[in-house]
C-alpha positions as CSV (number, residue, x, y, z in Angstrom):
1,X,10.0,18.2,13.0
2,X,10.0,16.6,16.4
3,X,9.1,12.9,16.6
4,X,7.6,11.0,19.5
5,X,9.9,8.3,20.7
6,X,8.1,5.1,21.9
7,X,9.7,2.6,24.3
8,X,11.1,-0.3,22.3
9,X,10.5,-2.6,25.3
10,X,6.9,-2.6,24.4
11,X,7.7,-4.3,21.2
12,X,9.5,-7.1,22.9
13,X,6.3,-8.0,24.7
14,X,4.6,-8.6,21.4
15,X,6.6,-11.8,20.8
16,X,6.2,-13.2,24.2
17,X,4.7,-16.8,24.5
18,X,6.0,-18.4,21.3
19,X,4.6,-21.7,20.2
20,X,6.2,-24.8,21.8
21,X,9.3,-26.2,20.0
22,X,8.4,-29.0,17.5
23,X,4.8,-27.7,17.0
24,X,4.4,-27.9,13.2
25,X,0.9,-26.4,13.1
26,X,0.4,-23.5,10.6
27,X,-0.3,-21.1,13.4
28,X,3.1,-22.0,15.0
29,X,4.9,-21.6,11.7
30,X,3.3,-18.1,11.2
31,X,4.3,-17.1,14.7
32,X,7.9,-18.0,14.0
33,X,7.8,-16.1,10.6
34,X,6.4,-12.9,12.1
35,X,8.3,-12.8,15.4
36,X,11.6,-11.3,14.1
37,X,9.8,-8.5,12.3
38,X,7.8,-7.6,15.4
39,X,10.9,-7.7,17.5
40,X,12.6,-5.3,15.0
41,X,9.7,-2.8,15.3
42,X,8.8,-3.3,11.6
43,X,5.4,-5.2,12.0
44,X,2.4,-5.1,14.3
45,X,-0.9,-6.3,13.1
46,X,-2.9,-9.3,11.9
47,X,-2.1,-12.2,9.6
48,X,-4.9,-14.4,8.2
49,X,-5.0,-17.5,6.1
50,X,-8.3,-18.7,4.6
51,X,-8.6,-21.9,2.5
52,X,-11.6,-23.2,0.6
53,X,-14.8,-22.7,2.6
54,X,-13.1,-23.0,6.0
55,X,-13.0,-20.2,8.6
56,X,-10.0,-18.0,8.4
57,X,-7.0,-18.6,10.8
58,X,-6.4,-15.1,12.1
59,X,-3.4,-14.4,14.3
60,X,-2.8,-11.0,15.9
61,X,0.7,-9.6,16.8
62,X,1.8,-6.5,18.7
63,X,-0.2,-3.5,19.7
64,X,-3.2,-1.7,18.3
65,X,-2.0,1.3,20.5
66,X,1.5,1.5,21.8
67,X,0.7,4.5,24.0
68,X,-2.1,2.7,25.8
69,X,-0.5,-0.8,25.6
70,X,-3.6,-2.3,23.9
71,X,-2.8,-5.5,22.1
72,X,-4.2,-6.4,18.7
73,X,-7.4,-8.4,18.4
74,X,-8.3,-10.6,15.4
75,X,-11.1,-8.2,14.3
76,X,-9.2,-5.0,14.4
77,X,-9.7,-2.5,11.6
78,X,-6.8,-1.1,9.6
79,X,-6.4,1.3,6.7
80,X,-5.7,-0.9,3.7
81,X,-4.2,1.6,1.3
82,X,-4.1,0.5,-2.4
83,X,-5.9,-2.8,-1.6
84,X,-8.9,-0.4,-1.9
85,X,-8.4,-0.2,-5.7
86,X,-10.0,-3.6,-6.3
87,X,-13.2,-2.4,-4.6
88,X,-13.2,0.7,-6.8
89,X,-12.8,-1.6,-9.9
90,X,-15.6,-3.9,-8.7
91,X,-17.9,-0.9,-8.2
92,X,-17.2,0.2,-11.8
93,X,-18.0,-3.3,-13.1
94,X,-21.2,-3.5,-11.0
95,X,-22.3,-0.2,-12.5
96,X,-21.5,-1.5,-16.0
97,X,-23.7,-4.6,-15.3
98,X,-26.5,-2.2,-14.3
99,X,-26.2,-0.2,-17.5
100,X,-24.9,3.0,-15.8
101,X,-21.6,3.1,-17.7
102,X,-19.3,1.1,-19.9
103,X,-15.6,0.6,-19.3
104,X,-15.1,1.7,-22.9
105,X,-16.7,5.1,-22.2
106,X,-14.7,8.2,-22.4
107,X,-14.3,9.9,-19.0
108,X,-15.8,13.1,-20.4
109,X,-19.1,11.3,-20.9
110,X,-19.5,11.2,-17.1
111,X,-17.3,14.2,-16.1
112,X,-18.0,16.9,-18.7
113,X,-15.3,19.4,-18.9
114,X,-12.6,17.3,-17.4
115,X,-9.4,18.1,-19.3
116,X,-8.4,15.3,-21.7
117,X,-11.7,13.6,-20.7
118,X,-12.6,12.8,-24.3
119,X,-9.3,11.1,-24.9
120,X,-9.2,8.9,-21.7
121,X,-11.4,5.8,-21.2
122,X,-12.5,4.3,-18.0
123,X,-10.6,1.2,-18.9
124,X,-7.4,3.2,-19.2
125,X,-7.9,4.6,-15.7
126,X,-8.4,1.1,-14.3
127,X,-5.3,-0.2,-16.0
128,X,-3.0,2.8,-15.3
129,X,-2.6,3.5,-18.9
130,X,-4.4,6.9,-19.0
131,X,-1.5,9.2,-18.3
132,X,-3.3,10.9,-15.5
133,X,-0.8,12.2,-12.9
134,X,-0.4,10.6,-9.4
135,X,-1.9,12.5,-6.5
136,X,1.5,12.4,-4.8
137,X,2.8,14.6,-7.6
138,X,0.2,17.4,-6.9
139,X,1.6,20.7,-5.6
140,X,-1.4,20.8,-3.2
141,X,-0.3,17.4,-1.7
142,X,3.3,18.5,-1.3
143,X,2.4,21.9,0.2
144,X,0.1,20.5,2.9
145,X,1.8,17.1,3.4
146,X,-1.5,15.6,2.1
147,X,-3.6,17.1,4.9
148,X,-5.5,19.9,3.2
149,X,-7.9,20.0,0.3
150,X,-11.2,18.7,-0.8
151,X,-12.0,15.9,-3.2
152,X,-13.3,18.4,-5.8
153,X,-10.1,20.4,-5.5
154,X,-8.0,17.2,-6.0
155,X,-10.0,16.2,-9.1
156,X,-9.5,19.8,-10.5
157,X,-5.8,19.6,-9.8
158,X,-5.5,16.3,-11.6
159,X,-7.3,17.7,-14.6
160,X,-5.0,20.7,-14.8
161,X,-1.8,18.6,-14.5
162,X,-0.2,17.6,-17.7
163,X,-0.6,14.0,-18.7
164,X,2.5,11.9,-18.2
165,X,2.0,10.3,-21.6
166,X,-0.7,10.1,-24.3
167,X,-3.7,7.9,-23.2
168,X,-3.1,4.3,-24.1
169,X,0.6,4.8,-25.1
170,X,2.3,4.0,-21.8
171,X,1.9,2.5,-18.3
172,X,2.4,4.4,-15.0
173,X,0.9,3.4,-11.7
174,X,-1.4,6.3,-10.8
175,X,-3.4,6.8,-7.6
176,X,-4.7,9.9,-9.4
177,X,-6.4,7.8,-12.1
178,X,-8.3,6.0,-9.3
179,X,-9.3,9.3,-7.8
180,X,-10.9,10.2,-11.2
181,X,-12.6,6.8,-11.2
182,X,-14.2,7.6,-7.7
183,X,-15.5,10.8,-9.3
184,X,-16.9,8.8,-12.3
185,X,-18.6,6.4,-10.0
186,X,-20.3,9.2,-8.1
187,X,-21.6,10.7,-11.3
188,X,-22.8,7.4,-12.8
189,X,-24.5,6.2,-9.6
190,X,-25.8,9.5,-8.4
191,X,-24.4,8.9,-4.9
192,X,-21.2,9.5,-2.9
193,X,-18.4,7.1,-3.5
194,X,-18.5,5.5,0.0
195,X,-22.3,5.1,-0.2
196,X,-22.0,3.2,-3.5
197,X,-19.5,0.8,-2.0
198,X,-21.6,0.3,1.1
199,X,-24.9,-0.4,-0.8
200,X,-23.4,-2.5,-3.6
201,X,-20.6,-4.4,-2.0
202,X,-20.1,-4.1,1.8
203,X,-23.7,-4.8,2.9
204,X,-24.5,-7.5,0.4
205,X,-21.4,-9.4,1.4
206,X,-21.8,-8.9,5.2
207,X,-18.6,-6.8,5.4
208,X,-19.7,-4.9,8.6
209,X,-16.1,-3.8,9.5
210,X,-15.3,-2.2,6.1
211,X,-15.9,1.4,5.2
212,X,-14.7,4.4,3.0
213,X,-13.1,6.8,5.4
214,X,-15.0,9.9,6.4
215,X,-14.7,12.7,8.9
216,X,-16.5,11.9,12.1
217,X,-16.2,10.3,15.5
218,X,-13.7,7.4,16.1
219,X,-14.9,4.0,15.2
220,X,-14.4,1.2,17.7
221,X,-11.7,-1.2,16.7
222,X,-9.8,1.1,14.3
223,X,-6.2,0.9,15.3
224,X,-3.6,3.6,15.5
225,X,-1.0,3.9,12.7
226,X,2.8,4.3,13.1
227,X,5.8,5.0,10.9
228,X,9.3,3.6,11.5
229,X,11.7,6.1,13.1
230,X,15.4,5.5,14.0
231,X,16.8,2.1,14.4
232,X,13.9,0.5,16.3
233,X,11.5,3.2,17.2
234,X,8.0,3.9,15.9
235,X,6.3,7.3,15.6
236,X,2.5,8.0,15.4
237,X,1.6,8.7,11.8
238,X,0.1,11.9,10.5
239,X,-3.0,10.9,8.5
240,X,-3.5,11.8,4.9
241,X,-6.8,13.6,4.0
242,X,-9.4,11.3,2.5
243,X,-9.6,13.9,-0.3
244,X,-6.4,12.5,-1.7
245,X,-7.2,8.8,-1.1
246,X,-10.8,8.4,-2.4
247,X,-10.9,5.6,-5.0
248,X,-7.2,4.7,-4.5
249,X,-6.6,4.0,-0.9
250,X,-9.3,5.3,1.5
251,X,-10.8,2.1,2.9
252,X,-10.6,0.6,6.3
253,X,-11.2,-3.1,6.8
254,X,-10.5,-6.1,9.0
255,X,-8.8,-9.5,8.1
256,X,-12.1,-11.3,8.5
257,X,-13.9,-9.0,6.1
258,X,-11.1,-9.2,3.5
259,X,-11.1,-12.9,3.6
260,X,-14.9,-12.8,3.1
261,X,-14.4,-10.4,0.2
262,X,-11.8,-12.6,-1.5
263,X,-14.0,-15.7,-1.1
264,X,-17.1,-13.9,-2.6
265,X,-15.1,-12.2,-5.4
266,X,-13.3,-15.3,-6.6
267,X,-16.2,-17.6,-5.9
268,X,-18.6,-15.8,-8.2
269,X,-20.9,-14.3,-5.6
270,X,-20.4,-10.6,-6.6
271,X,-19.6,-10.2,-10.3
272,X,-20.9,-11.9,-13.4
273,X,-18.3,-14.2,-15.1
274,X,-17.6,-11.7,-18.0
275,X,-17.0,-8.9,-15.4
276,X,-14.7,-11.2,-13.3
277,X,-12.7,-12.0,-16.4
278,X,-12.3,-8.2,-17.1
279,X,-11.1,-7.7,-13.5
280,X,-8.5,-10.4,-13.4
281,X,-7.2,-10.2,-17.0
282,X,-3.6,-9.1,-17.5
283,X,-3.6,-6.1,-19.7
284,X,0.1,-6.3,-20.4
285,X,1.7,-5.0,-17.3
286,X,0.9,-7.6,-14.8
287,X,-2.2,-5.6,-13.9
288,X,-5.9,-6.1,-14.3
289,X,-8.6,-3.8,-13.0
290,X,-7.4,-2.8,-9.5
291,X,-5.5,-6.0,-9.0
292,X,-2.1,-7.4,-9.7
293,X,-2.0,-10.5,-11.8
294,X,1.2,-12.6,-11.4
295,X,2.8,-16.0,-10.6
296,X,4.3,-17.1,-7.3
297,X,5.4,-20.6,-6.3
298,X,4.4,-21.6,-9.9
299,X,0.8,-20.6,-9.0
300,X,-1.6,-17.9,-10.4
301,X,-2.1,-15.1,-7.9
302,X,-4.6,-12.3,-7.9
303,X,-3.9,-9.6,-5.3
304,X,-2.8,-6.2,-4.3
305,X,-0.7,-4.6,-1.7
306,X,-1.2,-1.2,0.0
307,X,0.7,1.4,2.0
308,X,-0.5,4.6,3.4
309,X,0.6,6.8,6.4
310,X,0.9,4.5,9.4
311,X,-0.3,1.3,7.6
312,X,0.7,-1.5,5.3
313,X,-1.4,-4.3,3.8
314,X,-1.6,-7.2,1.4
315,X,-4.3,-9.5,0.0
316,X,-3.4,-12.3,-2.2
317,X,-5.6,-15.1,-3.7
318,X,-3.8,-18.2,-4.8
319,X,-6.4,-19.2,-7.3
320,X,-5.9,-23.0,-7.8
321,X,-5.5,-23.5,-4.1
322,X,-8.5,-21.4,-3.2
323,X,-6.3,-19.9,-0.5
324,X,-6.2,-16.2,0.5
325,X,-3.4,-14.6,2.6
326,X,-4.2,-11.3,4.3
327,X,-1.5,-9.2,6.0
328,X,-2.6,-6.0,7.8
329,X,-0.1,-3.9,9.7
330,X,-0.3,-0.6,11.6
331,X,3.3,0.0,10.9
332,X,4.0,1.6,7.5
333,X,6.7,-0.8,6.4
334,X,7.2,-2.9,3.4
335,X,8.5,-5.7,5.7
336,X,5.0,-6.8,4.7
337,X,6.4,-8.0,1.4
338,X,8.7,-10.5,3.1
339,X,6.0,-11.6,5.6
340,X,3.4,-12.2,2.8
341,X,5.9,-14.4,0.8
342,X,6.9,-16.5,3.9
343,X,3.4,-17.0,5.2
344,X,2.2,-18.0,1.7
345,X,5.1,-20.6,1.5
346,X,4.1,-22.0,5.0
347,X,0.4,-22.2,4.0
348,X,1.1,-23.8,0.7
349,X,3.8,-26.3,1.8
350,X,6.7,-24.6,0.0
351,X,10.2,-24.5,1.4
352,X,11.3,-21.2,3.0
353,X,13.9,-19.7,5.3
354,X,13.2,-16.9,7.7
355,X,15.9,-14.2,7.2
356,X,17.5,-12.5,10.1
357,X,16.8,-8.7,10.0
358,X,20.0,-6.7,9.2
359,X,21.9,-4.8,11.9
360,X,21.2,-1.1,11.9
361,X,24.0,1.2,13.2
362,X,24.3,4.5,15.0
363,X,24.7,7.4,12.6
364,X,28.3,7.6,11.3
365,X,30.4,10.7,12.1
366,X,30.7,11.6,8.4
367,X,28.7,14.7,7.4
368,X,25.3,14.1,6.0
369,X,25.1,17.4,4.1
370,X,27.0,16.1,1.1
371,X,24.2,13.5,0.5
372,X,21.5,16.2,0.3
373,X,20.0,16.7,-3.2
374,X,17.5,15.7,-5.8
375,X,18.2,12.5,-7.8
376,X,16.4,11.8,-11.1
377,X,15.4,8.3,-12.0
378,X,13.6,9.2,-15.2
379,X,10.8,11.4,-16.5
380,X,8.5,12.6,-13.7
381,X,10.3,10.6,-11.0
382,X,12.7,12.2,-8.6
383,X,13.9,11.3,-5.1
384,X,14.7,14.2,-2.8
385,X,17.2,13.6,0.1
386,X,17.4,16.0,3.0
387,X,18.5,16.1,6.6
388,X,16.3,17.0,9.6
389,X,17.1,16.6,13.3
390,X,20.4,14.9,12.4
391,X,18.6,12.2,10.4
392,X,18.8,11.4,6.7
393,X,15.4,11.4,4.9
394,X,14.2,10.6,1.4
395,X,11.0,11.0,-0.5
396,X,9.8,10.4,-4.1
397,X,8.2,13.3,-5.8
398,X,5.8,15.0,-3.4
399,X,5.3,11.9,-1.2
400,X,6.0,11.3,2.5
401,X,9.5,11.0,3.8
402,X,11.2,7.8,4.7
403,X,14.2,7.8,7.1
404,X,17.4,6.2,5.9
405,X,19.2,4.5,8.7
406,X,22.9,3.6,8.6
407,X,23.4,-0.1,7.8
408,X,27.3,-0.2,7.5
409,X,29.7,-0.3,4.6
410,X,28.3,2.8,3.0
411,X,24.8,1.4,2.9
412,X,21.6,2.9,4.3
413,X,18.3,1.1,5.0
414,X,14.7,2.3,4.8
415,X,12.7,0.5,7.3
416,X,9.5,1.9,5.7
417,X,10.4,0.7,2.2
418,X,12.5,-2.2,3.3
419,X,15.2,-1.3,0.8
420,X,18.9,-0.7,0.8
421,X,20.3,2.6,-0.5
422,X,23.8,3.6,-1.6
423,X,25.4,6.9,-2.8
424,X,27.8,6.8,-5.7
425,X,30.6,9.2,-6.3
426,X,32.4,10.6,-9.4
427,X,36.1,10.4,-10.0
428,X,36.6,13.5,-7.8
429,X,34.8,11.8,-4.9
430,X,31.7,14.0,-5.1
431,X,28.4,12.4,-4.5
432,X,26.7,12.2,-8.0
433,X,24.1,9.4,-7.8
434,X,21.7,7.5,-5.6
435,X,21.6,3.8,-6.0
436,X,18.3,2.2,-4.9
437,X,18.6,-1.5,-4.0
438,X,21.4,-4.0,-3.6
439,X,23.5,-5.5,-6.4
440,X,25.2,-4.2,-9.5
441,X,22.0,-4.0,-11.5
442,X,20.2,-1.7,-8.9
443,X,18.6,1.4,-10.5
444,X,20.6,4.6,-10.0
445,X,19.4,8.2,-10.0
446,X,21.5,11.0,-11.3
447,X,22.0,14.0,-8.9
448,X,20.4,17.0,-10.7
449,X,20.4,19.6,-8.0
């Protein structure tokens, strides 16, 4: 597949005009944190820090459109991927408060005829303990690259897929479970999923720049999405159909709207106390209802990250500090993970060091064909490695491809996943495993074909 190469010089412009040396303002510290990632082509977007009742500090970096040379603005709108899940969960809880459903209900009560619906509860869908397959495992997704299908077809496919485990007896992060939740919301509310969110959440909270994606004309302020390609290039992304994303990752939003959402959600303006406790409770896997529940810098954090074709995002609420960090990027790269940690450290007064991005190399002369294959990391999780246009590509199950770029000493680097990959060999020197990550304890997948 041919990729569009974009001029790297455009990226250099994105870090022009750094803050003056010695300026210790938060804005200057964030500029210094973000600059290396922008220069490497791994981040363009908006970073926001909102504390207490103060207005959010919103800093834009890079370009909303590389082709047109349009720089980012503070109020730009991005796809937010799995950050969307907390809105789905909040909609379920609002419907429970209204008496339209209960989180203890069986799915079959609202979706009669859905396979296994009598054995799966709404709470299990919310907490990824239902066993419902992920949408990226669907044959329909793999066959079309996630571009063809209706929401009804996706729900039907999920129902026909075998459960990955018996409901309540395991944990596996599942976008498919949140697709089913979107269908439950529509049945319980008697309205389309996006309309339920608009009426019950977006309009009451004044979130005018947030919406469930739908076919139609372009919306002013929505930025173009890009995927990493090669050592420093970016390529326009190919969008995934909203049919596969409803409930799990279909929302567009701005940094200002997400800061407003966080303040309202955690400030008691949206949910009743009992509902909020349900949302933010750790059900045993560091996960609540549509949010991750964890500790960072010895602080309680409620948040979620997101990644979808062309975009990466993160929203984290540092509860005791009443501080929200929002990261929105129109580059699909998990460089976002490093940025969110460093920005939080700067905002909270913690020590941090900005790492220098690793040096990526030209492709080595060694043949790539010996690396091609399917590597199994466990039940229902395989990584396929292939070669196209002289480049090494990897994908998990039926998901999208991430390019692996040579990083020296037998290592490869995914700019999209911000992870190091190595290939192991048996005693005869034949490649027999894929090692994902650095260090001796990194997980390894056995080559199965």
